[in-house]
Backbone as numpy.savetxt, mean C-alpha at the origin, in Angstrom:
# Nx Ny Nz CAx CAy CAz Cx Cy Cz
10.96 5.27 -10.33 11.60 3.99 -10.10 10.64 2.82 -10.33
9.36 3.09 -10.12 8.39 2.01 -10.25 8.00 1.80 -11.70
7.81 0.55 -12.05 7.41 0.17 -13.40 5.99 -0.34 -13.40
5.40 -0.45 -14.58 4.05 -0.96 -14.70 4.02 -2.48 -14.56
2.96 -2.97 -13.91 2.71 -4.40 -13.80 3.26 -5.02 -12.55
2.46 -5.90 -11.97 2.88 -6.58 -10.73 4.14 -7.41 -10.94
4.35 -7.88 -12.16 5.55 -8.67 -12.44 6.83 -7.85 -12.33
6.69 -6.52 -12.30 7.84 -5.62 -12.17 7.88 -4.92 -10.82
7.13 -5.45 -9.86 7.05 -4.83 -8.54 8.38 -4.80 -7.82
8.51 -3.81 -6.96 9.68 -3.68 -6.10 9.23 -3.75 -4.64
9.91 -4.56 -3.88 9.59 -4.68 -2.45 10.18 -3.49 -1.69
9.69 -3.26 -0.51 10.14 -2.14 0.30 11.66 -2.15 0.45
12.24 -3.32 0.69 13.69 -3.41 0.86 14.43 -2.96 -0.40
13.85 -3.27 -1.57 14.44 -2.82 -2.84 14.42 -1.30 -2.94
13.29 -0.71 -2.57 13.16 0.75 -2.64 14.08 1.44 -1.63
14.26 0.83 -0.47 15.19 1.37 0.53 16.60 1.38 -0.06
16.98 0.29 -0.67 18.32 0.18 -1.25 18.50 1.17 -2.40
17.50 1.30 -3.25 17.60 2.18 -4.41 17.58 3.66 -4.06
16.81 4.02 -3.03 16.68 5.43 -2.67 17.69 5.89 -1.63
18.19 4.96 -0.84 19.07 5.33 0.25 18.31 5.86 1.46
17.00 5.81 1.40 16.17 6.25 2.52 15.82 5.06 3.40
15.35 5.34 4.63 14.93 4.24 5.49 13.49 3.85 5.15
13.04 2.73 5.72 11.70 2.20 5.42 10.61 3.21 5.71
10.73 3.88 6.83 9.70 4.86 7.22 9.57 5.96 6.18
10.70 6.48 5.70 10.68 7.56 4.71 10.13 7.06 3.38
10.48 5.86 2.97 9.96 5.32 1.71 8.46 5.16 1.79
7.96 4.63 2.90 6.51 4.50 3.08 5.83 5.87 3.04
6.46 6.86 3.68 5.90 8.22 3.68 5.86 8.78 2.26
6.91 8.56 1.50 6.97 9.04 0.12 5.87 8.40 -0.72
5.67 7.10 -0.54 4.62 6.40 -1.28 3.25 6.95 -0.88
3.05 7.14 0.41 1.78 7.69 0.90 1.52 9.07 0.28
2.53 9.92 0.29 2.36 11.27 -0.26 2.05 11.23 -1.76
2.75 10.38 -2.49 2.50 10.26 -3.93 1.08 9.77 -4.20
0.64 8.80 -3.42 -0.73 8.29 -3.58 -1.74 9.40 -3.32
-1.51 10.19 -2.29 -2.43 11.28 -1.96 -2.48 12.34 -3.06
-1.39 12.46 -3.82 -1.34 13.39 -4.94 -1.96 12.81 -6.21
-2.38 11.54 -6.13 -3.06 10.93 -7.26 -2.23 9.96 -8.08
-1.02 9.68 -7.65 -0.20 8.70 -8.37 -0.70 7.31 -7.98
-1.15 6.51 -8.93 -1.74 5.20 -8.60 -0.67 4.14 -8.32
-0.03 4.26 -7.16 0.97 3.26 -6.77 0.22 2.10 -6.14
0.32 0.95 -6.77 -0.34 -0.25 -6.28 0.65 -1.08 -5.48
0.13 -2.01 -4.71 1.01 -2.91 -3.97 0.25 -4.17 -3.61
1.01 -5.22 -3.43 0.47 -6.46 -2.87 1.59 -7.17 -2.13
1.22 -8.18 -1.36 2.19 -8.88 -0.52 3.19 -9.71 -1.31
2.86 -10.05 -2.52 3.73 -10.90 -3.33 4.69 -10.07 -4.18
4.15 -9.08 -4.87 4.93 -8.34 -5.86 5.62 -7.10 -5.33
5.11 -6.51 -4.28 5.65 -5.25 -3.79 4.89 -4.08 -4.37
5.60 -3.00 -4.68 5.00 -1.77 -5.20 5.21 -1.69 -6.71
4.18 -1.21 -7.41 4.24 -1.11 -8.86 3.15 -0.17 -9.35
3.27 0.23 -10.60 2.24 1.04 -11.24 1.29 0.12 -11.99
0.05 0.52 -12.14 -0.92 -0.38 -12.78 -0.64 -0.57 -14.27
-0.81 -1.82 -14.71 -0.72 -2.10 -16.14 -2.08 -2.48 -16.69
-3.08 -2.60 -15.79 -4.42 -2.95 -16.23 -5.44 -2.47 -15.20
-6.67 -2.39 -15.65 -7.76 -2.03 -14.75 -7.94 -3.12 -13.69
-7.69 -4.36 -14.05 -7.81 -5.46 -13.11 -6.83 -5.30 -11.94
-5.60 -4.88 -12.23 -4.64 -4.66 -11.14 -5.10 -3.53 -10.23
-5.62 -2.45 -10.82 -6.15 -1.35 -10.01 -7.26 -1.83 -9.09
-8.21 -2.55 -9.66 -9.36 -3.01 -8.89 -8.96 -3.95 -7.76
-8.00 -4.83 -8.02 -7.54 -5.76 -6.99 -6.89 -5.01 -5.84
-6.11 -3.99 -6.15 -5.46 -3.21 -5.10 -6.48 -2.42 -4.30
-7.42 -1.79 -4.97 -8.46 -1.01 -4.28 -9.26 -1.93 -3.36
-9.61 -3.11 -3.85 -10.37 -4.06 -3.03 -9.57 -4.45 -1.79
-8.29 -4.70 -1.95 -7.44 -5.07 -0.83 -7.34 -3.93 0.19
-7.16 -2.71 -0.29 -7.08 -1.57 0.61 -8.38 -1.36 1.37
-9.49 -1.49 0.68 -10.79 -1.33 1.36 -11.01 -2.42 2.40
-10.60 -3.64 2.10 -10.74 -4.74 3.05 -9.90 -4.46 4.30
-8.65 -4.02 4.10 -7.79 -3.69 5.23 -8.38 -2.57 6.06
-8.96 -1.57 5.39 -9.58 -0.46 6.12 -10.74 -0.94 6.98
-11.55 -1.84 6.43 -12.68 -2.40 7.21 -12.17 -3.16 8.42
-11.11 -3.93 8.27 -10.54 -4.70 9.38 -10.01 -3.76 10.47
-9.36 -2.68 10.07 -8.84 -1.72 11.04 -9.99 -1.04 11.78
-11.04 -0.65 11.07 -12.20 -0.03 11.72 -12.89 -1.00 12.67
-12.97 -2.27 12.30 -13.58 -3.28 13.18 -12.75 -3.44 14.45
-11.44 -3.43 14.34 -10.57 -3.54 15.52 -10.75 -2.32 16.42
-10.81 -1.13 15.82 -11.01 0.09 16.60 -12.35 0.06 17.34
-13.39 -0.40 16.66 -14.71 -0.49 17.28 -14.70 -1.47 18.44
-14.01 -2.59 18.29 -13.93 -3.58 19.37 -13.21 -3.01 20.58
-12.17 -2.24 20.35 -11.43 -1.63 21.45 -12.31 -0.60 22.15
-13.02 0.21 21.38 -13.93 1.18 22.00 -14.99 0.50 22.84
-15.54 -0.56 22.31 -16.58 -1.31 23.02 -16.03 -1.87 24.32
-14.83 -2.40 24.30 -14.22 -2.98 25.49 -13.97 -1.93 26.55
-13.60 -0.75 26.17 -13.33 0.34 27.11 -14.61 0.77 27.81
-15.72 0.75 27.12 -17.00 1.22 27.67 -17.62 0.23 28.63
-17.17 -1.01 28.61 -17.78 -2.04 29.47 -17.28 -1.96 30.89
């Protein structure tokens, strides 16, 4: 269902409508496909799409790594607060 390029992105609501699945199941399907090596990219503006360039891949990877760092920082802060 996904096409190449951010200009052809589909938002979660679009995928829910097209698949007939709920949001949770669509997210799970995307997660599983990514784990199998399908390069499903996403951003807040375009939604989900397949890469049409190396630049799109790199931007998505950078965004994912940034989000991961933020989540780890939040977890560390919570651990630190519990120990005090």
